[in-house]
C-alpha positions as CSV (number, residue, x, y, z in Angstrom):
1,X,-87.6,178.2,31.7
2,X,-84.7,176.0,30.4
3,X,-85.0,177.1,26.7
4,X,-82.2,177.6,24.4
5,X,-80.9,181.5,23.8
6,X,-78.5,182.4,21.5
7,X,-75.1,181.5,23.8
8,X,-76.7,178.3,25.0
9,X,-73.6,175.9,24.4
10,X,-70.8,178.3,23.7
11,X,-68.1,178.9,25.5
12,X,-66.7,182.7,26.0
13,X,-63.8,182.9,27.7
14,X,-63.7,180.5,31.0
15,X,-67.3,180.4,30.7
16,X,-69.6,177.6,29.4
17,X,-73.2,178.6,28.6
18,X,-75.3,175.9,29.7
19,X,-79.0,177.3,29.7
20,X,-81.1,180.5,29.4
21,X,-82.8,180.9,32.4
22,X,-84.5,184.4,31.9
23,X,-85.1,187.0,29.4
24,X,-85.5,190.8,30.0
25,X,-85.8,194.4,28.3
26,X,-81.9,194.6,28.8
27,X,-81.1,190.8,27.6
28,X,-80.8,187.2,28.4
29,X,-79.4,185.5,31.8
30,X,-77.8,182.1,31.3
31,X,-76.4,179.6,33.8
32,X,-72.9,178.9,33.0
33,X,-70.4,177.0,34.2
34,X,-67.1,179.0,35.3
35,X,-64.6,176.4,34.0
36,X,-61.3,177.6,35.7
37,X,-63.1,177.4,39.4
38,X,-65.4,175.0,38.5
39,X,-68.9,176.9,39.9
40,X,-71.9,177.6,38.3
41,X,-72.8,181.4,37.7
42,X,-75.4,183.9,36.0
43,X,-74.4,185.8,33.2
44,X,-76.4,188.6,32.0
45,X,-75.8,189.1,28.2
46,X,-77.3,192.8,27.4
47,X,-78.9,193.0,24.1
48,X,-77.0,194.5,21.2
49,X,-79.3,197.6,20.8
50,X,-78.5,198.5,24.3
51,X,-75.2,198.0,23.8
52,X,-74.9,200.2,20.3
53,X,-76.9,203.3,21.9
54,X,-74.7,205.9,22.1
55,X,-72.5,205.4,25.0
56,X,-74.4,202.2,25.8
57,X,-71.4,199.7,26.5
58,X,-69.4,202.2,28.7
59,X,-72.8,202.9,30.7
60,X,-73.4,199.5,31.3
61,X,-69.5,198.8,32.1
62,X,-69.5,201.8,34.7
63,X,-73.1,200.5,36.2
64,X,-71.3,197.1,36.9
65,X,-68.3,198.6,38.6
66,X,-70.6,200.7,40.5
67,X,-72.4,197.1,41.4
68,X,-69.3,195.1,42.1
69,X,-68.2,197.4,44.7
70,X,-71.3,197.3,46.5
71,X,-71.6,194.7,49.3
72,X,-74.4,193.5,51.2
73,X,-76.2,190.1,52.0
74,X,-79.1,191.5,49.8
75,X,-76.8,192.1,46.9
76,X,-75.8,189.6,44.1
77,X,-72.1,189.5,43.7
78,X,-70.5,190.5,40.4
79,X,-67.6,188.3,39.4
80,X,-66.3,189.2,36.1
81,X,-67.1,191.8,33.2
82,X,-66.4,190.7,29.5
83,X,-67.1,192.8,26.5
84,X,-68.3,190.3,23.7
85,X,-69.1,191.1,20.0
86,X,-72.1,193.4,20.6
87,X,-73.2,192.9,24.1
88,X,-71.7,192.9,27.6
89,X,-71.5,189.9,29.4
90,X,-72.0,190.3,33.2
91,X,-70.7,187.1,35.3
92,X,-72.5,186.9,38.9
93,X,-73.2,184.6,41.4
94,X,-76.3,182.1,40.5
95,X,-79.3,182.4,42.6
96,X,-82.1,179.6,42.6
97,X,-85.5,180.4,43.3
98,X,-88.5,182.4,42.7
99,X,-88.1,185.6,40.6
100,X,-89.9,188.9,41.9
101,X,-92.8,188.5,39.5
102,X,-93.2,184.5,41.1
103,X,-93.1,186.0,44.5
104,X,-95.3,189.0,44.4
105,X,-98.2,187.0,42.8
106,X,-97.7,184.5,45.9
């Protein structure tokens, strides 16, 4: 995708947002650099509209906590969660490869 998103070029907490790598109904996904551990990560930034819904941020944080406790080789681990302005930022392992749409169309 390699497009510029609203957070590209920003540094939030210890994460430097490098490029937009995906867009979906719930937000944008960025490739970012964790400047403390010197590793690339993926960060899902939820849409402000989703976060503003009644109980939206709490719901997202609860889902992230549940996801973070799940351990399986087919589940991408969550490293961190940040409350940023009108969004929730979910930091996870960066996985390079086909997305599900590409895989299914093959």
